[in-house]
N, C-alpha and C positions, 0 to 999 in steps of 0.2 A: 504494500499500500504506499503510495507516494506521500510526501509531506503535504502536498496540496490537498489531496483527498482527506487526509487526516484532519487538516485544519477546517475543511468544509464540514466534515462530520461534527467536529467539536463546536464550531460556530453555530451550527444548526441546533445542537443540543442546548447550548447556552441561550440562544435567542428564544427557542421554544419555551424553555424553563422560565425566562424572564417574563415573556408574554403571559404565560400561564399564571404565574404568581401575581402579576399586575391585574390580570383578569379577576383572580380570586379576591384581591384587595378591593378592586372597584366594586365587585358584587357585594362584598361585606359592607361597603359604605353607601350603597345605592338606595337604601331606604329613604324615600322622600326626595330623591334626587341628590346630586352631588353639589354641596355648597362650597364656599370659598375655602373654609378650613379643611375640608375633605380633599380638595384639590392640592392643598399644601402637603397633606399627608401622602397622597399618591405620588407627587413629584419627588418628595424626599425618599419615599420607599423605592422609587425607580432608580434613584442615584445610588442607593446602597446595594442594589441587586446584582450588578455585574460581577463584583468580586465574590459574592455569596455563591452565585451560580458557577463561576469558574472554579472556585475552590471545591465545590461539590463534585463536579464532573472530573476534575483532576484526580480527586480521591477515588472515585468509582473506577475510572480507567486504570489508575495505578494499582488499586487493589486487585482488579481482574488480572492484570499482567503479573503481579507478584504471585498470585495463586495458580496461574496457568502456565507460566514460563519458568524454565530452570534458571535463567539469568535475565531478569526483566530489564536491567540496565543495558545489557548487550542487545536486547531486542529493540530498544528505542534508539540505540546507537551501535549498529552492527560492527563498525570499524573497530570498536574497542575490544571485540571478541577475537580479532585477528592477531592480537599481540600475545606472544608466548612468554615474554620476559627474557628471552635469550638474544634478542636483537642487539646488535652492536650500536653503542651510542656514537654517532659520527658528527654530532652538532655541538655547538657551544651555547650554554644557557647562562644568562645573568640572573642571579637571585637578587631582586630589587626590593629591599626593605625600606619602606617609607616611615619616618618617625617625626614627631613634632612634640617636643617637651615631654618625652616619655621617660620611663624608668630604664636607663641605659643598661643597667645590670641585668634586668629581666630580658631585654632584647638580645643582649649578648648570650644569655643562657639558652634562649631558643635557637639562635643561629649556631651556637657551638654544637648543640645536639644534632641539628640537621647536617652540619658540615662533617661531624664525626661519622655519622651513618653513611653519608655519601662517599667519604674516604674509605670506610670499611667495605663498601660495595665494589671498590676498585674503579669508580667512575668520577672521583673527586676532581680530576684534572679537566673535566668537561664543564665545570661550573666556576663561577666567579661571583662572590658576594659583594654587593654594593649597598652600603648603609647610607641612605639619602635623607639627610637631616634638614628640617625646616625649623629647628628649635631657635628660640630667641632669648630664653632666660639665661643669664650669664653662668649661674651655678650648674644648670643642666648642660650647657655647652662644654664647660670645663670637665664635667664628669664623662660626657660622651667622648671627648678627645682622648682622655686617659684610657677608658675602657676599650674603645675600638682600636686604639694603638696596641693595646695588649693582645686583643683578639688577633690582629694582623700578625703580630710577632709570634704568638703561640702557634699559628698555622703556617708560618713561613716555610716555603718549599713544599707544602702539601696542599694548600688551598689559598687561592688569591682573595684578598680582602681589600676593598677600597672604601674609605669614609670620606664623604663630601657634605659640607654644610653650605646652604645658600644664605647669603647675607640678607636677601629679600626673598619673598615667597609668592610671586605672581602666579595665579592659577591654582594656588593651594596644592592638593595632592596631584591633580592632573598636571599642573605646571612642574611639579617636582619630577614626575616621570618623564615629561617632555624634555626637561633639562638633561636628564640622564641619557635619553635617546640621542639628543644632539651631540653629547660629549662622547659617549661610549657605545651607542647602539650599533654602529657599524662593525664593532668587534665581535658581535654575537648574533646568533640566529634567532634565539628566543629569549624572552624574559619571564621569570616567575615572579609575579607581583605579590608582595606580602605586606600586611599591616603590622604594626608593632606588637600585636598580640597573636600573630600567626605562627604556627609551627606545622611542619609536614614531615611525614616519614619518608625515608629514602625510597622505599618501594613505590609510594604514590607519586613522587616526583619523577622517578625514572619511568614509570608506566606512562605518565602523561607525555614525557619527552618522546618515548617510543611511538606513541599514537600520533603525535604531531609529525614526527619524522616520516611516517608512512603515508600521511595524508597532506599533500602539498597545498590543498585548498582550504585547510583548516587554519583560521585566523586566531580564534580564541577558544581555549579549552578550559572550562570552568569546573573545578572540583566541587563535590558536595561537602560543604564545610559543617562540622559539628562542634559542639562546645567542649572545652576541656573540663575535667572534673574540678569542682569548685567547693570551697568551704563557706560560700555565701548561700544562705537559705533561699533568697530571692533568685539567684542564678540557678541553683539546683532545680527548683521547681520549674522555672521558665524553660531551661534547656531540656529537661526531661519531657516537658510538653512538646517542645520543638522536635525532639527526637521521635516522639510518638506520632507526630503529625506530618513530619516532612517527607518520610520515605514514599508513601503512597502519593502524596501531593507532587513531589518532584518527579517521580516516574511518570505520572499522568501528564504533567506539564511538559516534560521532555518529549513525550510521545507526539504531541501536536506542534510544539514549537520547533522541534527537530533542528534544522540548520540555522534557525533564527533564535537560538537560545540566549539567555541573559548573561551578562557579566556583572559580578557582584563586587568588583573592585579589588579583590585580594584572593590569594590561594588559587590563582588562575595562571595558565601558561599562554603567552601571547607571541605570535610571530612578529618580530620587530619591524621588518621592512614595510609590510602593508600598514602596520600601525602608524609608523612615521609618515607614510605617504598619504594616508586617508583619514586618520583619526585625530587630527588637530582640532581642538575645541575652539569655537569662536568665543569672544568676549561679548556678553550680551550688551547691546547698545541701549542708549537712553539713560534715564535716571530712575531712582526708586529701588525697592528691595529685590526686584527681579532682574535687575541689570548687573553688570560686572561678571566676574568669573563664575563658571558653572560649578556648583557644589556637588551635586549628584552626577559625577562625570561618567561613571561606569556604564550605565545603560545607553548613554549617548554614544560612547565609544563603540559599544556593541552594534548599534544600528548603523553607525558609519562604516564599520567593518563589513556589515552585510551589504550596504550600498555599494561597496567596492567589489563585491562578488565573492568574498571569503566567508566561510562557515563560522558560526559561533555555536559551540556545543556544550552541553552539561554532561559531565561524566557522573551519572547518578548512582555512584557507589560509595558506601561508607568505607573509605579506603585510606584512612590515616591523614586526613586534612582537618586541622583544628584551629579554633579561635577562642578567645575569652569573651564571654557575654558580660554586659553591665552588672556590677556587683549590687546595685540597689536601685530603687524605683526612680530616684532623682536623676541618676546617670542614664537610666533607660529612657526617661522622658527627654533629656537633653539630646541624646543620640537620635531619637525619633524626630525631634523638631528640626534638627539639621537636615535629615533626609526629607522632611516635609518641605523645607525651604528650597532645597535643591530640586525636588520634583515639580514644584510650582514654576520653576524656571522653564520647564518643558513647554509651557504655553507658547513661548517665543520660538520653539523649534518645530511646532506641528506643521508648519508650511515649508519646512526645509525641502528643497528639490531633490528628487531621486530616491527618496526613502521607500523601502518596500512596504506594501500594505500591512503586513504583519508587524513590522517595526513601528509603523505609525500608530497602530492599535496599541502596541506595548507602551508607547509614550502616553497615550490617552489613559490607559489603565493605571499607569504609575501616578498620574495626576489624580485620578478618581480614588485611588487608595486612601488619600488624605482628605479629599473633598467629601468623602463619605462620612467623615466624623461630624462636621457641622450639619450635614443633612440628617444624620441619625439623631443628633442632639435636638434639632428643630422638630423632628418627628415625635420624639419623646415629650418635648415641651408642649407642642400642640395637642398631642394625644392626651397627656395628663390634664391639660387645661380643659379639654372637652369633658372629662369626667367631673372636674371641679365646677365648671361653669357650663351647664347643659344648654344655655342660651346660644352658645357658639354654633349649635346646630348639627353637630356630628351624631349621626344615628347609624347603628349597625343592624344587620339582618340577623338578629338573635346571636347567641353565643356560639352556636355550632360552627359557622364559617370562621369565626375568629379563633376558636380553639384549634381548628384544623390548620389554618394558615400559620398560627404561632408554632405548632408542633412541627410542621414542614420546615419552616425557617430554622428552627433550632436544630433539627436533624441535619439540615444542609450545612449549617455553620460548623457543627462538630463532626461532620462526615470524615474529614482528613484524619482526625484523631481516632475516631472509631475504627476506620479502615486499618490504620497502622497498628492500633492496639490489638485488633483481631488477628492481624498477620503475626505479631509477636507471640500472642498466646497460642497460635497454631503451630509454632516452630519451637521444638523442645530446647534446642541449644540457645536460640535467641531469647526465649523466655527465661532460661536460667541466667543468662548474662545480665538481665535487668533485675535480678534478685528473686525470680520465681513468679508464678502466676498470681499468688495473693498480693505480693509486693507491686506487681504491675497494675492490678485492678485497683488496689487501695490508693497507690500513688497517682494513678490517672484520675480517680474520683476527686482527690484533693486538688490536683492540678486544674481540673475543670472548674472547681469553685474559685481557685486562684485566678484563672483566666476571666471568669465572669465578674470578679471584683476589679481586675486590672483594666478590662476593656473600657468601662465608662470613665475611669480615671484618665485614661489616655485620650478618650474622646473629648473630654473637657479641655485637656492641655492643648490638643491639636486645634480645637475650635477657637480658643483664645489666641493661639499663635497666628492662625489664619486671619482672624479679625485684625490683629496688630499689623499683619503683613499687608493686607489689601485695603484696610480702612485707615489705619494710623500710619501705614507705610514705614513700619519699623521691623527690623530683623536682628537676630543675634549674631549671625556670621559664623565663622569657624572657631570653635573653642577646643581647648585641650581636654582629653578624656581622662577620667579616673578609672583605673582598672582593678584596684586592690579592694578586697573585702574590708568593709569598715562599718561600724555601727553609726547610724544617723542620729545626730542630736535632735532633741525635741524642737528647739527654736528654729533650726534650719529647715526641718521637715514642715513645720507649720507655715513658715515664710513662703515656701514653694507650693504647698498643697491646700492653702486656705480657700482658693476658688472652688476646688472640688468639694470641700466640706460644706461650703455655703450652698452650692448647687444641691448637694444631697439633703441638707436640712430643709431647704425650701421645697424640694420635691416630696420628701416624706411628709412634711407638714401639710402640703396640698392634698396628697393622696388620703391621709388619715382624716382630713376635714370633711370628707364625703361620708355621710352616714350610712348609706346603703350601697357601697361600692361592690361591684360584682367580683366574683372570684377571678375572672379573666383579667379584669383591670388590675387587681392585686398582683397576679402572676406576671403581667407585662411590666408594670410600673415599679413596684417595690425593689426587685433585684437590681434595677438600673441605678437606684439611688443609694442602695446599701453600700456598694463599693466606695463611691465618693464620700459618703458620710463617715466612713471608717478609714479614709485614706491615710490619715496621720498614724494611727496605731498599726495599720497594715504596712505602711512604709517603714516604721521603726522596727517592728517585730521581724519583718522579712529581711532586714539588713543586719540585725543583731548578731554579733559573732557567736554568741552562745548557741543560738538555734541553728546557725549554719554548721557549726562544728559538731553539734549533736546529731544533725542529719547525716553528716559525713561519717561519723563514728558508727552509726547503726545502719548505714546503707539506705536511708530514705531517699527516694528519687535517684536510685542508682543508675549509672551509665555502665555499659559493658566494659569500658576502659578501667573501671574501678574493680570489677570482678577479676579480670586478668590483664593487668596493665601492659600494653605493648612496650617495646624497647624505648621508643621515642618519648612516651609518657613517663617512664621510669627515669629517664635522663633529666626531666624537668624538676624533680623533687617537689611536686606540688603538695601543699598542705593537706588537701583532701585525701590524697593517697597515703601520706604519712599518718594521718589521724586514723584511717581505716586499718593500716598495718599494725599500729600500736594497739588498737583495740583487739584485733584478732591475733596479736602476737605472731604475726606472719611476715617474715622478712624475705621469704623465698622469692616471691614475685613482686613484692612491693617496695623493696629497698631501692634507694636512688643509685644510679650508675655513674661512675666517674667517666671522664673522657677516655682514659685508657681502657676501661671496661667496655665502653661503646665501640672502641676500635677493635677490641679483641673478640667480641661476641661474633658468632657465626656470621660471616660476611654475606650469607645468602639473604641479603637485605634485612628486613625487620622481623626476622624469625629468631626467637631466643628459646633454647631448649633447656629446661630445668628438670633434672632427674631427682626424684624423691625415692624413698624406700618402697612406695606403693606403685608409682606410675611414672610415665614420662609425659609431660604436658608441653604442647607447642602453642605458643602465643604469637599470633600473627600481628 
């Protein structure tokens, strides 16, 4: 089946679903004709539907492929199945690590582990590390210079390391990569783009290089990035949910996107020459918050690569590609708002000449991902007001259609999680790696509650941000990220989350003021306001180091990498792994590895063999 046919099938399913749900909503509101408030509800509902329908069908298609194909990832990208792992590496790859006021020691730790495993594989001479700094704090710069000079010296003669800092940072991260390409791009065939929190196993890096070597028309190969084991409760719950939802979703998405896949800005392999020739980003003209340098550069570079005729593919395999997720809700919000700002700049790119139809749709969907927040908020506000003030004129065709529509929407929203959870539970080894069936079910139940509380908190934050962006014409720009687990102080949390609390209080007060409110109204309205009204204790509790370390100790929201840590994970000496090892008194597979041990372990890439009195275990 060609990509075009797949996209036509997928588009038909999505459009039919959207029209069907809109029809159900219109029927539910049609009693006595559709008045102004009901039109608002319909329009807001329509804006939120595309991502709901897309997520649902991604999950359905992904689940079907996972259950019917021996290798679902290879089915959606057959070229990946042609690689045996024995192919000779004949190309040169730059490992481009972009940093900006980061913890240089942690960056060096990640790079050191990757370099050691590539050297152990015998292919270290095919790679060159570039640490590309945009830092501007004097103390950070001083630390970077010392640490990366040591890294260069430690690997002299075995692995090339170059450290460069820009005095100015035009273009932010995209400009950082552009500067690298202009200086050193001609020395290499490919570049592996990494963020400061990225780390990848040698086996995953070499597999991606071999795939690109064999496919001359492949411009970007994006790995499936998963979260590192964490001792932050917020991070553990969030990335457990991501892991449970992303597999079916990503497989389904890769099935129809095919050669028009996304680029997520890191942990991806890029063919340098077409990137240099065709992916130079324009500076947005005019004034205001949408002008200037593009913040969300990755998807734009992907659509430009496709415009040039090169493929962009997702390698939908959980194969040793990692990142760190935000340690608490305030950092999570800050990251999301930066993405929101960047995606809004896509408005100015929708009329770019020569873009493929699929690429143009991807830009529209990226915009709607965040526009959906104020639409959802307005839907809730108008819907709740209709219960409080009947004179608004909203009338429903009884509770039956309302309950049915609500159940369908909830089922579609949680379909990616349900599909992936079902797949995990149906696979014995995978189920065990997540802590067992009971752990998966209980952890997923709590994660769903967590998600239901987090979603309206994020919707309020996005709505306020978009109001400031488009009405007040203010934006935050690019800020330094915090990556370390830390307990949030009460004052800081209240300062940032008071709008959510106020929204929750007003909403709950309004709902409870209605004397004879229906069960449907309570079902729809109250959960939306519970998360915001509890935003401060939610944020503080989920960030508290005690709860995070307790969860790590007893394996709550466990990832497979905590059950049997791969070599690259053991090299990082992560607190979550150490806490678990101490609790289980198990140093066999959880003890940190030194650089010399990384070099000495079986050079058959990331396979470590540990022999006990009872058995031999192989950890890939």
